[in-house]
N, C-alpha and C positions, 0 to 999 in steps of 0.2 A: 504492498500498499505504499503511495504517494507523501509525502509529508504535507499537512495542509498548511498554505501560504496564506494569511487573511489578506484579501485584497484592500489595497491602499488607497484606490479611483475610483471610480464611477461601482460603485457599488451599491445601487438599487436596484433590488432584486435580484443579489449575488447573497452568498448564504455567511454570514459574517460574526462566526463565534465567538470571535475576542471581542467586539467591538460592543458597546454598552448600545446596542442595538438591537430592534425586533424589526429580523427582516419582513415581515408580512404588516408592521406600522401597529398601532397603538390599538387598543379594540372599545368599540362606543361608549364603554364605559368607564374606562378612562380618559377617553378625548370630555365625555362630560364631566365628571371630575377634573379636569383641568380650568375647562372653562366660568370655573366658581371658583378657583383662585383668587384671593386678592393682589391687588399692585404693594403690599406691604406685607404678605408672605412671603412673596419670594424675594424680600433683601434680607430675611432673618435664618438662623439654621434648622433645618427640617429634627423635628423633636422625635427622636427614638422609641421614646415611654410607648405612648400608645401602638404605633407598629408590632415593637416586642409582644405586646397581652395578645394582639389578634393573634399573631402568627402562631404565637408558643399555644396558642388553645386551638387552633387550628391541626396544628404539628403534636398536640399532645405532650409538650411539653412545661419543662419552668421556665419563664420569660427573662430567667440572666442565665439559660441557655442558648440564647436566640444571639446571634451577634451582627447587626444591621450595617452595613458598609456602603463604602459609594462607589459602586459599581462589580464589577468580576476581578476587574486587575489587584486593588485593596481585599479583595476576599479571598483570592486566589493567593498575597502577601502576606495576609494573616495564619491563613493556614499551613500557609510553605513552612512559617518561622513557627508557629507554634510546634508542628511538625518534627521539625530539625531541634529544635532545642530537646524535645523528648529521646529524639532516636539519637543522639550526637550523648545525651548521658547515659544509654545503655549499652556506650561503647563501640557505637556501630557507625559506619561511617558512606556508609553508601548509595545514592539518589538513583529512581526508576524514572527514566524521563520515557514516558509511552508517545509513540506515536502514530498517529499524528496526536495533540495537544495543543494546548492557550500557547501562544509566542511567551505570554508572560508567565506560565509556568514553567516553561524552559530555564526562560531567563532567573528568576529568583532561585527557582531548585539550583541551577548551576553557579550562582552568586555566593546562594548558602550556604555548598560544597565547598565554592572556594575558600572562603573562612573559617570552615572546618578543618578545612587541611593546610591552610597557614595556623591557624593556633597549634596544629600538631606538627608540624615540620620547625612550630618556632624560632625564626628565620633574625639575622641577623641586623638587615635590612628590609623592608619592606614599604612597597611601593602600593599606593589605591588612586586609583586612574578613574572616575568614574563620578556622574554628577549628583549631587544631595548625599555624601558621603556620609552624613553623620550617623544615621540609622547604621552602617554598617561601620564606622567603628567603635558605637557600644560595643557590638563583640566581638573586636576583635583583643585580644588578653596577651596572645605570646608573642613577640617579639624587641628587637632592640631597639629602634628608632623607626619611627610611621613616617613616612613622606608621603604628603595628602594633595591630589590633585598635579596636573601636567606641570604646572611651572615649578612644582616642589624639587628639582632635580638631587637625586644621592648625593652628587657632588658637594652642594652648598654643605649640606651635614655633613660631611666628610670635613670639611674645610672651615668653613665660616660661618655659618645660621647661627650658631651660638651652641648648641646642643655638641655632649660629648662622643666625641667617637670612640671613646672607647666602651664597646660595646659586647654582648655573651653570646657566643658562637657554636658550633656543634648542639644546638639544641637548648643550651643555658638561659635562653629566654624563658625559660619553661617556670623556672623557678627565682630570677634576679633578673634587674633591671640594667642600664649602660650607668659606670663608672661616676660618683657623685660625692659632694662632701659627707656624705653620711657612711662611705669609707672608711673617711679616718679619721670619722667619730669613734674615741670606744667608749662602747656601751657596759658598763657592770649594774649589776642589780644586789638589793641585799635584803634579807628578811628579819621581821623581829616578833617574838608574840611574848605581848606584855599581860594576856591571859589565860589563865589555864588552855591545852591544846583541847580543841573538839575533840572526842573519840572517835566521832564519824571519821575525822582525819588520821589519829594513829588506829584506826583500825584499816585502812588503807594502805597506808605508807609499812606498815609492820606485811601485811599480807605481800604485797609487792617484793617485797626484800625477801620473805620467806620464797615465793617463788623464783627469785631470780636467785635463789642458795647464797644470800648475804644475811650471814647470822647475827655479827654483832650488831648489822643496821636493821633488824626485824626486834632485836632486844634494845636500842637505840630507842625508839618509838615506842618497844611498852615498856618501857622501866617511866616513863613521863604520863603513864595512866595512874601512877601512884600515888598517893598522897604525901604528905612531907611525915608525918608519923611513921608512915608504912613503909618509908626509906630510913628513917633509920631505927626502925625495930631490925628491920634484915642488916644494916649494917652491925 
């Protein structure tokens, strides 16, 4: 079967699967309803609450299970993004693109698959050459440095745009970023129990020490569950 290519001109009378159009035109009821719309209504955003209730009633589901979108493109985008997010969580990274299909299904599927691959590869440099990149940027998690837009060539980041060029390689971007001042800061921690240690903490510490075979650690935790009088009588 040949791939479906949507007509971009002379569309009247043609099958238009991925356009927000009805090949046969509006029904009489739709035209009748459109004629009742007032001028002020056209200048406001649509209210989805009543629509969702009606659709939910017809489909016999809850209204919060209905999503109203602005045309099929937005619906396809929403479904793909939700599906991919769940799919990736399960450790899978393949997307089946049936043919023929909606053009935007193929586009969003390939885009999200590319995001998945980028996060898995965790590259040192990653270039993003798409329009309206904000939503895609949000999904990219693992990279050394990200270059957004056609003007943002890697060479500027390498030499003079201000970001550090000492970047993680060999997939290390999964757990760290580029070199920064924090790498030269010594971080130390301290702790102090000003009151009696909770029994739950003593139990946890002693059990973990026992599992690791560190008997002195286990005793160090357990001895602090005793009162001062118990310690003196023991000694």
